[in-house]
C-alpha positions in Angstrom: 0.0 0.0 0.0 1.3 3.4 -0.9 0.7 6.1 1.7 1.3 9.8 1.1 3.6 11.4 3.7 1.9 13.9 6.0 -1.5 12.5 5.2 -4.0 11.7 7.9 -5.6 8.6 6.4 -8.3 6.5 7.9 -9.2 3.2 6.2 -11.7 4.9 3.9 -11.1 2.5 1.0 -13.5 2.2 -1.9 -12.3 -0.6 -4.2 -15.8 -1.3 -5.5 -16.0 2.3 -6.7 -12.5 2.1 -8.2 -13.5 -1.1 -10.1 -16.7 0.6 -11.4 -14.8 3.7 -12.5 -12.2 1.5 -14.4 -15.1 0.0 -16.4 -17.5 3.0 -16.9 -16.1 6.3 -15.6 -19.2 7.1 -13.6 -20.7 5.8 -10.4 -23.7 6.0 -8.1 -21.5 5.0 -5.1 -20.5 7.1 -2.2 -17.1 7.4 -0.6 -16.5 7.2 3.1 -15.0 10.5 4.2 -13.7 12.0 7.5 -17.1 13.8 8.0 -19.3 11.0 6.7 -20.3 9.7 3.2 -19.5 11.7 0.1 -21.6 11.0 -2.9 -19.5 10.5 -6.0 -21.8 12.9 -7.9 -21.0 15.7 -5.3 -17.3 15.7 -6.1 -16.4 18.7 -8.3 -16.5 17.7 -12.0 -12.8 18.5 -12.6 -11.8 16.2 -9.7 -14.0 13.4 -11.1 -12.2 13.9 -14.4 -8.8 13.6 -12.7 -9.8 10.5 -10.8 -10.4 8.6 -14.0 -7.8 10.1 -16.4 -5.4 7.6 -17.9 -3.0 10.2 -19.2 -0.6 12.7 -17.8 -2.1 14.7 -14.9 0.3 17.5 -15.5 -0.9 18.0 -19.1 -4.5 17.6 -18.0 -4.1 20.3 -15.4 -2.4 22.6 -17.9 -5.3 22.2 -20.3 -8.0 22.6 -17.6 -6.5 25.8 -16.1 -4.6 27.1 -19.1 -1.4 27.7 -17.1 1.9 25.9 -17.0 2.3 23.3 -14.2 5.6 22.6 -12.6 6.7 19.4 -10.9 8.3 20.1 -7.5 10.3 17.0 -6.3 10.2 17.0 -2.5 12.2 13.7 -2.3 13.2 10.8 -4.3 15.5 8.0 -3.3 16.4 4.7 -5.0 16.1 1.9 -2.5 16.4 -1.9 -2.5 13.1 -3.6 -2.5 13.9 -5.6 0.6 13.7 -2.3 2.7 10.2 -1.7 1.3 8.7 -5.1 1.3 5.5 -4.3 3.1 4.7 -1.4 0.8 5.4 -3.0 -2.6 2.3 -5.0 -3.2 2.4 -6.2 -6.8 5.6 -4.3 -7.6 8.3 -6.8 -8.4 11.7 -5.2 -8.6 15.1 -5.2 -6.9 15.6 -1.4 -7.1 12.7 0.9 -6.4 12.5 4.7 -6.7 10.5 6.2 -3.8 9.4 9.6 -5.1 7.3 12.4 -3.4 6.2 15.4 -5.6 3.8 18.3 -5.9 2.3 19.7 -9.0 2.0 23.5 -8.7 0.9 26.4 -10.9 3.8 28.4 -12.2 2.0 31.7 -11.7 1.1 31.3 -8.1 2.8 28.1 -6.9 -0.7 26.9 -5.8 -0.5 23.2 -5.1 -2.7 21.3 -7.5 -1.8 17.8 -6.5 0.6 15.8 -4.3 1.9 12.4 -5.4 3.8 9.5 -3.8 5.2 6.9 -6.1 7.0 3.6 -5.9 8.7 2.9 -9.2 10.3 -0.4 -10.4 13.6 0.9 -11.8 14.7 -2.6 -13.0 11.6 -2.9 -15.2 11.9 0.5 -17.0 13.7 1.4 -20.2 17.0 3.1 -19.4 15.9 6.5 -20.8 12.8 6.5 -18.7 14.6 5.5 -15.5 17.2 8.2 -16.2 14.5 10.8 -16.7 12.8 9.9 -13.4 16.1 10.0 -11.6 16.8 13.4 -13.0 13.7 14.6 -11.2 12.6 17.3 -13.7 9.3 15.9 -15.1 6.2 14.1 -14.1 5.8 10.4 -14.6 3.1 10.8 -17.2 5.2 13.3 -19.2 8.2 10.9 -19.2 6.1 7.9 -20.2 4.6 9.9 -23.1 7.9 11.3 -24.3 9.4 7.8 -24.3 6.4 6.3 -26.1 6.0 3.6 -23.4 2.8 1.6 -24.2 1.3 1.5 -20.7 -2.0 1.8 -18.9 -3.3 2.8 -15.5 -5.3 0.5 -13.3 -7.3 2.4 -10.7 -7.1 0.5 -7.4 -8.8 2.7 -4.9 -10.1 6.2 -4.2 -11.0 8.1 -1.1 -11.5 11.3 0.8 -9.0 12.5 3.4 -7.4 15.5 5.0 -3.8 16.7 4.4 -2.5 19.6 6.4 -6.1 20.4 7.5 -7.4 20.6 3.9 -10.0 18.2 2.5 -9.0 16.3 -0.6 -9.7 13.4 -2.9 -7.0 10.7 -3.4 -6.6 7.9 -5.9 -4.3 5.0 -5.9 -3.4 3.2 -9.2 -0.8 1.0 -10.8 0.9 1.9 -14.1 1.2 -1.4 -16.0 2.7 -2.7 -19.2 1.4 -6.0 -20.5 0.1 -7.0 -17.1 3.3 -6.1 -15.2 3.1 -3.4 -12.6 5.9 -0.8 -13.3 4.8 1.8 -10.7 2.4 2.4 -7.9 1.1 5.9 -7.5 -1.1 7.7 -5.0 -2.2 11.2 -5.8 -4.1 13.6 -3.6 -6.0 16.6 -5.0 -7.1 19.5 -2.7 -10.9 19.8 -2.9 -11.0 23.6 -2.6 -8.8 24.2 -5.6 -11.3 22.4 -7.9 -14.6 23.2 -6.2 -15.2 26.5 -8.0 -13.1 25.9 -11.0 -15.9 25.3 -13.5 
């Protein structure tokens, strides 16, 4: 299980909703939130779009807000898988990059998303692994620029607080031909998207 640092997370897991969104992109389910149930339909439309997107979040945010988005790398560290065994799940690799980033607007540095990733360095093409280690771009941008044929499998979504702000998170695996290459958890602050449309 991937867990964002500094996130107060209860076990508000919604795998049934994630499975339905993988298939259809819409749902009548509710999410369990810190203040009670949250109807999926009450989530701001832009957040619902981000929950189901199978592309680069950075480019999606740039298109939605018409402003450049910058990746701020807070930490990234290659580690041996043995040190992370409990967190790896379906990720099978000897070397794993543990990466914590924020996506921010370049005009105001407003945080648009936080992400925590576990990346199987041994399973990636050399150029993609090098790009990730350089820490300049988002995962989706690097995958797109390398032409890696991959897909995202949504595993779970939920509602939580981070630094006293309410947000929506999603957890997914980036896969290629059934092999998990990366596990990512993204958190989007609710207030940023609530009045954006």
